[in-house]
C-alpha positions in Angstrom: 83.0 120.6 108.9 83.1 118.3 111.5 86.2 115.4 112.2 84.5 112.4 111.0 87.2 111.7 108.6 85.9 108.7 106.4 88.8 107.3 104.1 88.3 105.4 100.9 91.5 104.0 99.5 91.8 100.8 96.9 90.4 97.1 96.7 93.2 95.0 97.9 94.6 94.2 94.7 96.3 97.3 95.2 97.7 97.1 98.0 100.9 95.2 97.7 101.9 97.5 95.1 101.0 100.2 97.5 103.3 99.0 100.2 106.6 98.7 98.3 105.9 102.2 96.7 105.2 103.4 100.5 109.2 102.5 101.2 110.1 104.5 98.0 110.7 101.2 95.9 110.4 101.9 92.2 112.1 98.6 91.2 110.7 96.7 88.4 110.2 92.9 89.0 113.0 91.5 87.4 115.1 94.3 89.1 114.6 93.2 92.4 117.9 90.2 92.1 119.6 92.4 90.3 119.5 95.1 93.4 120.7 92.9 95.6 117.7 90.0 96.5 118.3 86.2 96.0 116.9 84.2 93.6 114.2 81.5 95.2 115.4 77.6 96.0 113.3 74.7 96.7 111.3 76.2 100.1 111.5 74.8 103.4 109.3 72.1 104.6 108.0 73.2 108.0 105.8 70.7 110.6 103.2 72.3 112.7 105.4 73.5 115.4 107.2 75.4 112.4 110.5 73.9 112.7 112.0 71.5 109.0 110.8 68.3 108.6 113.2 65.6 107.3 112.7 65.2 103.5 114.1 62.6 101.3 115.9 62.7 97.9 112.4 63.5 96.7 111.9 66.5 98.7 108.5 64.9 100.2 108.5 64.4 104.1 110.0 61.1 105.4 108.1 61.3 108.5 106.0 63.6 111.1 107.0 64.7 114.9 111.0 64.2 114.3 113.7 66.7 115.2 114.7 69.2 112.8 116.4 67.9 110.1 117.4 68.3 106.4 115.2 71.0 104.1 114.4 70.1 100.5 116.4 73.2 98.0 118.9 74.3 100.7 117.0 77.6 101.0 116.5 78.1 104.6 115.7 81.9 103.9 111.8 80.7 102.9 111.4 79.6 106.7 110.4 81.7 109.8 112.6 84.6 109.6 110.8 86.1 112.4 111.9 86.4 115.8 110.4 84.0 118.2 110.3 86.3 121.4 107.9 88.4 122.7 104.1 88.3 124.4 102.4 85.1 124.7 98.8 84.4 124.0 96.1 87.1 124.7 95.7 85.4 128.3 99.1 86.1 129.5 99.9 82.3 129.3 102.9 81.1 126.6 101.9 77.9 125.3 103.5 76.2 122.4 102.2 75.3 119.3 100.7 71.8 120.3 98.7 73.4 123.3 96.8 76.2 121.5 93.2 76.3 121.8 90.7 73.5 119.9 88.1 74.7 117.2 85.3 72.8 115.8 86.4 69.3 113.9 86.5 69.6 110.0 83.5 67.6 108.8 85.2 64.5 106.6 83.8 62.3 104.1 84.5 58.9 103.2 87.9 58.0 102.5 87.4 55.2 100.2 89.4 55.2 97.4 91.9 57.8 98.7 95.2 57.7 96.3 98.4 59.7 97.0 99.3 62.1 94.3 101.6 65.1 94.0 102.4 66.3 97.5 100.8 63.2 99.5 101.9 60.1 101.0 100.5 57.6 103.0 100.7 59.9 106.3 101.6 63.3 104.8 100.2 66.0 102.7 102.2 68.6 102.0 100.8 72.2 101.4 103.0 75.1 99.9 103.2 78.9 100.8 104.8 81.4 98.7 104.5 84.9 100.1 107.3 87.7 100.0 109.6 87.6 102.8 112.7 89.2 101.5 113.6 91.7 99.2 113.1 95.9 98.8 110.7 95.4 102.1 112.0 93.0 104.2 108.7 91.4 105.9 106.6 92.4 103.5 103.9 89.2 103.5 105.5 87.4 106.0 102.0 87.5 108.1 100.7 85.5 105.1 103.0 82.4 105.7 102.5 83.0 110.0 99.2 82.7 109.7 99.2 80.1 107.1 101.6 78.2 109.7 99.4 78.6 112.8 96.5 77.4 110.9 98.6 74.0 110.5 99.6 73.8 113.6 96.0 74.5 114.7 94.4 71.9 112.2 96.9 69.2 113.4 96.2 69.3 116.9 92.0 69.5 116.6 92.4 66.9 113.9 94.2 64.0 115.1 93.0 62.1 112.1 94.0 64.9 109.5 92.7 64.0 106.0 91.9 60.9 105.5 94.6 59.9 108.0 97.5 62.4 106.6 98.8 64.8 108.6 99.5 68.5 107.3 102.7 69.2 106.9 103.9 73.3 105.2 106.6 74.1 102.6 107.2 77.6 102.8 108.5 79.5 100.2 109.8 83.2 100.0 108.4 84.7 96.7 110.9 88.1 97.8 109.4 90.7 95.9 110.2 89.6 92.6 108.2 87.5 89.6 111.1 85.1 88.6 111.0 84.1 92.1 107.3 83.3 92.1 107.6 81.4 88.8 110.4 79.2 90.3 108.9 78.5 93.6 105.7 77.3 92.0 107.6 75.0 89.1 109.1 73.3 92.1 105.7 73.2 94.0 104.1 71.6 91.2 106.7 68.8 91.7 106.5 68.5 95.8 103.3 70.0 96.8 99.7 69.4 96.1 98.5 72.7 96.6 99.5 76.4 97.6 97.7 77.8 100.7 97.6 81.2 101.5 100.0 82.9 99.8 100.7 86.7 99.2 103.2 88.4 97.0 103.4 92.0 95.6 104.5 90.1 92.2 102.3 87.3 91.9 102.3 87.2 88.3 105.4 85.2 87.4 104.0 81.7 88.6 100.9 81.9 87.6 101.0 80.4 84.0 103.1 77.3 85.6 100.5 76.7 88.3 98.1 76.5 85.9 99.0 73.8 83.3 100.5 71.4 85.9 97.2 71.8 87.9 98.3 73.2 91.0 95.2 74.7 93.3 96.6 77.9 94.5 94.3 79.4 97.2 95.8 82.6 98.2 94.9 85.2 100.3 94.4 87.5 97.7 95.6 87.9 94.0 97.4 91.0 93.0 97.7 91.0 89.4 96.1 90.4 86.7 97.4 87.1 85.3 97.3 85.2 89.2 93.2 86.1 89.0 92.8 85.3 85.4 94.5 81.7 86.4 92.3 79.0 86.3 93.4 77.1 89.2 94.0 79.9 91.5 91.6 81.9 93.9 92.1 84.4 96.5 90.1 83.8 99.9 89.7 87.4 99.6 87.8 88.1 96.2 89.1 91.4 94.5 88.5 92.0 90.9 90.3 95.5 89.5 87.6 97.6 88.6 84.8 96.1 90.4 84.1 98.6 93.3 82.3 98.1 96.5 79.1 100.3 96.8 79.1 100.7 100.8 81.4 103.8 100.7 79.6 106.5 98.0 76.5 105.2 99.7 77.5 106.1 102.8 78.9 109.5 102.0 75.8 110.2 99.7 73.6 109.3 102.5 75.8 111.1 105.4 77.5 113.8 103.6 75.8 114.6 101.1 77.2 118.0 100.3 81.0 116.2 100.3 79.7 113.9 98.0 79.1 116.3 95.6 82.7 118.0 96.3 85.2 114.9 96.4 89.0 114.4 95.6 90.9 111.4 94.9 94.8 111.6 95.3 96.9 108.3 94.4 100.3 107.6 94.8 101.4 107.5 91.2 103.2 104.2 91.2 101.6 100.4 89.4 98.4 99.4 90.6 97.8 102.5 92.8 97.7 105.2 90.4 95.6 102.3 88.2 93.0 102.0 91.4 92.8 105.9 92.8 91.7 106.7 89.0 89.1 103.6 89.3 87.3 104.3 92.4 86.3 107.7 91.9 84.9 106.9 88.1 82.6 104.2 90.0 81.8 106.4 92.6 80.9 108.8 90.1 78.5 106.4 88.5 76.8 106.0 92.4 75.9 109.7 92.1 79.3 111.6 93.6 80.9 114.6 91.9 85.1 114.3 92.3 86.3 117.7 91.4 90.1 116.7 92.4 91.4 113.5 90.9 95.5 114.0 91.3 98.8 111.4 91.5 101.0 112.5 94.0 105.2 110.9 92.9 106.2 108.2 95.6 108.9 110.3 96.2 107.1 113.6 97.4 107.2 114.8 100.9 106.1 118.0 100.7 102.0 117.3 101.1 101.0 120.7 101.5 100.2 121.9 97.8 97.8 119.1 97.4 95.9 120.0 100.8 96.0 123.9 99.9 94.2 122.5 96.0 91.6 120.6 98.6 91.0 124.0 100.3 90.8 126.2 97.6 87.9 123.8 95.8 86.2 123.6 99.1 86.6 119.7 99.2 84.2 118.1 101.5 85.2 114.1 101.0 89.0 113.1 100.7 90.1 109.7 99.7 93.9 108.7 99.4 95.3 105.6 97.5 98.3 104.9 99.2 99.8 103.3 102.2 100.1 103.9 106.0 103.1 106.1 105.6 101.4 108.4 103.0 97.9 108.8 104.9 99.9 109.9 108.1 101.6 112.3 106.0 98.6 113.8 104.2 96.4 114.0 107.9 99.7 116.1 109.2 99.6 118.3 106.6 95.5 118.8 106.8 96.1 119.5 110.7 99.0 122.0 109.3 97.0 123.6 107.6 93.9 123.8 109.4 92.0 121.7 106.8 89.2 120.0 107.9 87.0 117.7 105.5 83.7 116.3 106.1 85.2 113.0 105.4 88.7 111.5 105.1 88.5 107.6 104.1 91.0 105.0 103.9 90.8 101.0 103.0 91.9 98.6 105.9 96.2 98.7 105.4 95.3 101.3 107.9 94.1 99.2 110.5 97.5 98.3 111.9 99.1 99.5 115.5 101.6 101.8 112.9 99.1 104.0 111.9 97.9 105.7 115.4 101.4 105.1 117.2 102.4 107.0 113.7 100.0 109.6 113.2 98.6 110.2 116.6 96.5 113.6 117.3 96.2 113.9 113.5 94.7 111.0 112.4 91.8 111.1 115.2 88.7 110.5 113.5 89.9 108.9 110.4 87.4 106.0 109.3 88.4 103.0 107.9 86.3 100.6 105.9 86.6 96.9 106.8 85.9 93.5 105.5 87.0 91.3 108.2 86.4 91.9 111.9 88.3 93.5 114.1 91.0 92.0 116.4 89.2 94.4 119.0 85.7 92.3 118.7 87.6 88.7 118.8 85.4 88.0 121.8 82.4 87.7 119.9 83.9 85.7 117.1 85.4 82.3 117.5 87.4 82.4 114.3 89.0 85.5 114.8 90.6 84.6 118.4 91.5 81.1 117.0 93.3 83.1 114.4 94.7 85.4 116.9 95.1 82.7 120.0 97.2 80.2 117.0 99.4 83.1 115.7 100.9 84.0 119.5 101.0 80.5 120.0 103.3 79.5 117.0 104.7 83.3 117.0 105.1 84.5 120.0 104.6 88.6 119.5 103.4 88.7 116.2 101.7 91.3 114.8 98.0 90.1 113.3 97.1 92.0 109.8 94.4 92.2 106.9 96.5 89.6 104.7 97.0 87.4 107.9 93.4 87.0 108.4 92.6 85.6 104.9 95.6 83.0 104.9 93.9 82.2 107.9 90.6 81.6 106.1 92.4 80.2 102.9 93.6 77.5 104.9 90.8 77.3 106.1 88.9 76.8 103.2 91.0 74.6 101.8 90.6 71.7 104.7 87.3 72.2 104.8 87.0 71.2 100.9 89.8 68.6 101.1 88.1 66.7 104.1 84.3 66.8 102.2 85.9 64.8 99.1 87.4 62.2 101.4 88.5 59.7 98.5 87.9 62.2 95.7 90.4 64.1 96.6 93.2 65.0 94.0 94.4 68.8 92.6 91.5 68.8 89.5 88.8 67.8 92.2 89.6 70.4 95.0 89.9 72.7 91.8 86.3 72.0 91.2 85.1 72.4 94.7 86.4 75.8 94.9 84.9 77.3 91.5 81.7 76.3 93.3 82.4 78.2 96.5 80.6 81.4 97.1 80.0 83.6 100.1 82.6 82.0 101.8 83.3 83.9 105.0 85.7 81.0 106.5 83.2 80.5 109.9 82.4 84.6 110.2 86.1 85.7 110.5 85.3 88.2 107.4 82.4 89.4 105.1 81.2 86.9 102.3 83.4 86.7 99.5 82.8 85.4 96.0 86.0 83.0 95.7 84.8 80.6 93.3 82.7 83.1 91.0 85.9 85.6 91.1 83.4 88.9 91.8 84.9 91.5 94.6 82.9 91.1 97.6 79.8 93.4 98.0 80.2 93.4 101.9 81.9 96.2 104.3 81.7 97.7 108.0 83.2 101.0 108.7 85.5 101.9 112.1 87.1 104.8 113.2 89.9 105.8 115.0 88.8 107.8 118.4 90.7 108.5 121.4 93.9 106.7 119.9 91.6 103.4 119.5 89.9 101.8 116.6 86.4 102.1 117.4 83.2 100.7 115.5 81.1 103.5 113.7 77.9 102.6 112.8 76.7 99.0 113.1 79.1 96.1 113.6 77.3 94.0 111.0 78.2 94.1 107.3 76.3 96.3 104.6 76.3 94.8 101.6 75.2 97.2 98.7 76.3 95.4 95.5 79.2 96.8 92.8 79.5 99.3 90.4 81.7 98.1 87.4 84.6 100.3 85.5 87.2 100.5 83.3 
């Protein structure tokens, strides 16, 4: 069999849970605090430079561009918890956040009739971000918060007039991988921020109800739980709905590996959303014309993958996919090498698109293929928006690693400012939500494949990359393929 390992895993709705599973966490949402976590507070207000902003008794910023001052809520854990050391931007220089590259100016509507409201003063518009920074997996979605902060810095520099004369201010919250904390953060946000932007949490259902009840716009990197996806004022820049499966991967296998398509295997980590998606995906791919002879769960605590590989060999499986995270992807690849098993196709989702996958997997992951719905960072020279994200991420947090979740948090921030600016004097929470509901085929200036943000349907377009020579390289066209969706339950 060829070493063309093409791998399918899970829709991003499950990815947060998979990362927790990969680290051995079996905590229920309510167990996080009891296991040593802490509850969330009022968040931290930061300016474009990532530093705390002076706030008044009402938690609103007193002014911008001042020296670091007090924070609302007294909770400093929600701020920038990462290191500010490391390499600078891609050109080798080390600009501060006020010296990054400019992008295209945001088109604005008339500001006639503009009124202040929750999170809006005469000089600022405060947005919030609630992402998992602490918890069982420290820094789980810190990249989402980093990307949002980077966009705020970029926007304030590139658009000195702001939105109707108001500068963006970001209030960071730590959701701590915990439903009750997510709820508390959004209770605070209802009163103190205009909209939530770029958030990413493994347990995001806690604040879903209160977010909808107070009419708080919530433009997330992605919605993970059903409660958040159903929230009427909540939207994911990456539009993913459980049970809606993109057809691109199945069609790729059916066309290029017809024999493997009729003897396929889906392995999944037997925990949370991983188990659900590990079974839903083969159902959809079967409807598309594939045939799965092995659909099997793997316990989180299992480290010996040899029996699973032996079953694949005994069944003569030619296509393998696994729903999990990088440690499990690598573990299975290593077991395959050890047993001399080389399927035609071994497919993985975009969570594998990280340096750690190659550094941990080495030669065992050579030939693995990954499906993608955003521009690979290696191709940033052909995508101005990708380059903006990468450059401003380094400008605001030197040494930060860009990733899948950061891409869509940047996208959420882009969607927010473009929509808010166009509304101009008509901007309020209700008008923003209404405008987002009408947003379809959103690409964030070509940063990623079209996403059905407003209608809330899974995006239909993917492309493929492959590991060759220890690098991620395109497989086939660098353009997206869009083959529709198969729905299963």
